[in-house]
Every structure is written in C-alpha cells, then in structure tokens.
N, C-alpha and C positions, 0 to 999 in steps of 0.2 A: 553980545560977545561974538567976536569973529574967531572961528576955529581954524587952525593951520591945516591946510590940505595934506592928506596922506601922500607919501611918496608912492609912485606907481612904477612898476618894472618897465625898463626901456627895452625895446626890441621884442622879438618873438618870445612867447611864453615857453619856458622849459618846465615841464611837469615833474612832480616828485618821482613818478615812476621811472622816467628817463634817467634822472639823477641816481636813483637807487640801482637801476640796472647797470649803470657804469661802475658804481662802487662795488657791486656784487661781482662784476666781471674782473675787476682788479683783484678782489679777494680770491677768486677762483684761479686766476693766473699766478698770483703769488704763491698759492698753495701748491699748484702743480710744479712750480719752479723752485720749490724748496725754501721759501722765505721763512722767517721767524713766525711760528704759530701765533704769537701774540699780535703781530702785525696783521696777519691774515684775519684774526678774530676782530680786530679793530675795524677793518674795512667792512667785514660782514655785519657786525653790529651796527655800524654806521648806515649801511644800506637798509637795514630793518627800521632804524629810527626814521630815516628819510621817507621810506615807503608808507609808514603809518603816521606821519606827522599830520597834525590837525590843520595846518595852514601851508600854502605853497611856499617852499623855501625861497623862491625868487622874490616873493613879496616880502618875506622876512628880511632878506638881504637888502632890498630897496629901502625899507623903513628903518632898519636897525643896524645895517652893516654886518661885517664879519662877526662882531661880538654877539649879534643876535643869533647867528648860526651856532656859535660856540655855547650858547645856553641850552641847546638841545642835548639830550642824553647821549653820551658817547662821541660827541663831535668835538675833537680837539683842533689845534691849529692846522695840522696837516690835512685832515679831512675837510675842514672848512675851506682851506685854500683850493683843494681839489673841486669842491662844490662850486666855488666862485668861477673856476676855469670852465667847468661844464656849462654853467649858466651864461657866461659872457663869451667864451671862445668855442663852446659846443664840443670841446675835446680836452683831454688831460694828457700832458706830455708823458707821465708815467704809464698810462694805459697804452699810448702809442708805442712806447718802448717794449712793454710786456708783450704786445701783439707782434713785435718784430718790425714795427714801422718807425715813424719819426724821421723827419727830414728837415733839419733847420735851414739847409740851403734854400729850400723852396720858400720858407717863411721869410728869410732875410732878403730874398730876391724881390719881395713885394715892397721893399723900402726904396725910396728915391735914390738914384745914383749907385745902387748895388745890383750888379748883374750876377748871373749864376756862378761864374768862376770866382768872383770876388766874395760872394756869399760863402762858397765852400772854403775859401782861404780864411775867412773870419772864423768860421767854425773850427777849422783845423788848428789855427794859430792860438785862439783864445779858449776853445772848448766850451763856448757858450751856445745856448740852444733856444733862448726865448728873446722876445723883443724888449722886455724889461732889462735883461742882462745886456743886450746890445746898447740900450740907452745908457746904462751905467758905464759901459766901456767907452762911450762917447765922451763922458765927462771926466773920467778918472785917468785918462791918458793911455789906456791899453789899446784902444782902437787905432791910435796914431802909430803903434808899432807894427801894424799889419801892412805889408807892402801893397801899395796902391791906394792907401787911405791918407790922402793929403788933407790939409786943413779945410780947403774949399769943400771937398766931398764930405768931411766930417760935419761941417756946418749944415750941409744939405740933409744929411741923415738926422741930425738933431732936430731940424725944422720939421722933417717928415714925421718923426716919432712924436714930437711935441703936439702936432696936429692930431695924431691918433689918440694920444692920452689927454687931449684937451689941456695942455700946459703951454705957457708962453715959450717962445723960442729961446729965451735966455735963462729959462728956469732949469736947473739941473734935475737929474733923476731923483726920485723919491728916496728918503732915507733908507727904506727897506731895500730898494734896488741897489743903492750904493753900498749898503752893508753887505750885500751878497759878495761883493768883490773883496771885502776885508775879513769876512767870516770864514777863514781858510783853515781846514784841518791840517795837521802837521804832515810834512812830506813822507815821513816814515810810515804813517798810517796808510797813505795812498799807495806807497810802494808795496806794503804788505798785502793790501787787497789785490794789487796787480799780480804779485807772486802767487797768491792763492788761486786767483782766477786762471792764470796760465797753466799752473800745475794741474788743476782739476779738469780744465778743458783738454789738455794733452792726454790725460788718463781717461777721457770720455766719461767723466763723473758728473757732468752738468746737463740739465735739461736744455735741449736745442729748440730754437724757434725758427720759423720760416720768415725771413725778412721780406718786406714788400719790394725793396729796391734791389736791382742787380740780381734778381732771382727769378727768371722767367719760368723755371720748372716748379717753383713753389716748394723747393726742398727745405726741410728743417735742418739747417746746418749751423746756425749762429748760437754758440753756447751763451748762457746767461747766468750770472751769479748774483745772489742777494746776500749781503754780508752786513755785519754790524761791528762797530768798533767804538768803544767808549761812549755808548749811548747814541751814536750816529748810525743811521741806516744808509746803505749804499746799494746801487745796482751797477754791475760791471759787464761789459761786452766788447767784442772786437769792433773797431771802427769800420762800419760798412758804408764808407763814403766813396764818392767818385775819386777823390785824391788818393785814398788808401789803395783802391784798385789800380790806379794809374802807376803808382810807384812800387807796387808789389809789397805793400806793408800791411796787408789784410790781417795776417797772423802776428803782427808785431804791435800795432797801435791798439791800445786798450783804453776805452773811454769809461770813466767812472762818474756816475751820477749820484749826488747826495739827495736822498729822498725823505729824510726824517723831518724836515721843516719847510715852511713855505718859501724861505729864502733860496733853498736848493743849492745848486753849485755843480759844475761840470769840470772835469780835469782829464787830460789825455796823457797817458804814460807811454813812452816810446824808448827804443834803444838808441842811445846817442851814437852817431856814426863818425864823429870827429872830436878833436880837442881833448882836454884832460879827462873828460867823462866818457871817452870812447869805449863802447862795449857795455856801458852801464845802463840800467833802466833809470830814466829821469822823468819827472813831471814837467811837461812842456810849459814854459813860462816861469818855472820856479827852479831853474837849473842851479842858481847860486845856492839856494837852500839845500838842494840835493847834494851839491859838492861839499857843503859844510857837514852834512850828515854822513856822507861816505868817508870823510876824513876821520870821523869818530868810529865808524864801523867799516874799516877798510876791506873786510872779507865778505861783506854782505851784498847780495843781489847783483853780483857780476854775471853778465851773460856768458853762458858756456857754449 
C-alpha cells in the first residue's frame, strides 16, 4: 500500500510562540484602546491556545487548511484568518493598524505598473488595503474607475496578482475576495460610526496612537475607535495618508475598517465639497446610497 505524503509547510517556519505573541499583542492593544472586552478576551484566549498547542499551527494549516485551525479551542474564523496572515505574510493588517502603522500604498506599489502615486490614489478612491481586495477590484470594475487605471494597466495588474496567487491570468478573484466587494454594511451604519468617531476625537475621549508615517517626532496624535454595530466590529481612524496631508484633509477623511470577519472591508467617509451632497458626510464610492439615505433623513449628519 502506498501512503499519501503529508503536506509540509512552505517557506520559513513560523513557530507557535511567534503566532501567540502577535495575538497577545492584538489583545493588549485592543484593551488599551477601549475595544469590546469579549473581543479582547477572544484574542487573549486564542493566544493561549496557540502557545500550548501540541502541534505547530503552520503544519496544521498545511495539512488541514483553515478548518484545521478552527478545530482548536477558541479559534473562530477571524482568529484563524489572522493566524493565516501571520504564517504567510508574517504580519496582520489589524495589528499594523493598532500599532499606528499600515501603509497600503507601499504594498500596492509592489504590483506591476502601479507606482507610489497611483497606489495612493487606489487606496484613497476605493478604500482597499490588501492585495486580495485589489484583485477583486480588478475583476468587478471598481479599479477601472480610478483615474490612470486603463484596461492595459488593469490587465498587467491582473497578471501580476495571478502570478503571486498561483492563478491563471484569466481566472477571476476567489469567491471570498469577490464577496468582500458585495458584503457591504449599510451606509447609515458607516456614517454613524464616522459621527461617533469624530465627536469622541474632538472631545479627546479616544486613545491616541503614534503613527509610523508622517510622524518624525513619534507623537501619539492619531485617535482610534473600536466600535460594534449589529454584530459587526469596526476600527475607525483619520486617514494618515500622503494624499490626506497634501489636500489638508487629515481631520476630515475617516477610514473605517471592518474587523469581525476574514472578508474584512474598508470605507472612507469624507465631507462632500460639491454637488447636491455638498457639506454632507458621504461614504466614498457609495454617494448614491448616501443621497438616498439623506432624502429619508434630511436633518441628519450635515456638516456644521
């Protein structure tokens, strides 16, 4: 009888202690920044499970996939997704944000035909932060709306990402990545988080972190909010990007990250400067939905 060979982890081995340390740091930062205690406890318990696991999680992932990770005590889909990112990418976007870092412009600049300025424009226009989200935008038409992204350049981006993800050049993004684009929370939910964030930030009621970019003094100035709506977890902060600094919108543009599931999601809320929504807070890319909502709530969320 010939036995099938066991899958072996690809690339450098990431030990359980390193994974547990990252999860524990997320728990500590969430707690410091006032997140839901249940969420803090989930990451802390996850760190303990990982640290004392009998087998290397990287080996479990190689042999049994994400479902194998989720069989461990206290490891749900969000924690499993974080562990996968630690193993494969050696970092977690959530942890980068909690530390005050995270620069999708640098990540997108590693893709063929995307320079730093275009990378910043993609992030600003679409509010996406990961390569999976970028790939989904290539196929669902959103990337074509970004100035400078013609069909030739989009094809080059598709081919570059297909090579990274080991997919054929004509194969669209995975169902999970594509679903991220359609699994949208209602705009009133995002606008309410934006309202809460700006009110608490103005009253100095939020923990402030020291962003790594555009902060040579290392000053803790960036307010960060963790909020929940209808079972969905979010993190909100001002957009500390080069474009926001250039146009003086640092205290206007609010980026909202959905953190409760592996699909994630990112939205930018800004003050509209022209048109029928002038002076209103709008979710960039979803202006029509915002206009419809404001027609039903004419006195809500007008900029004063």
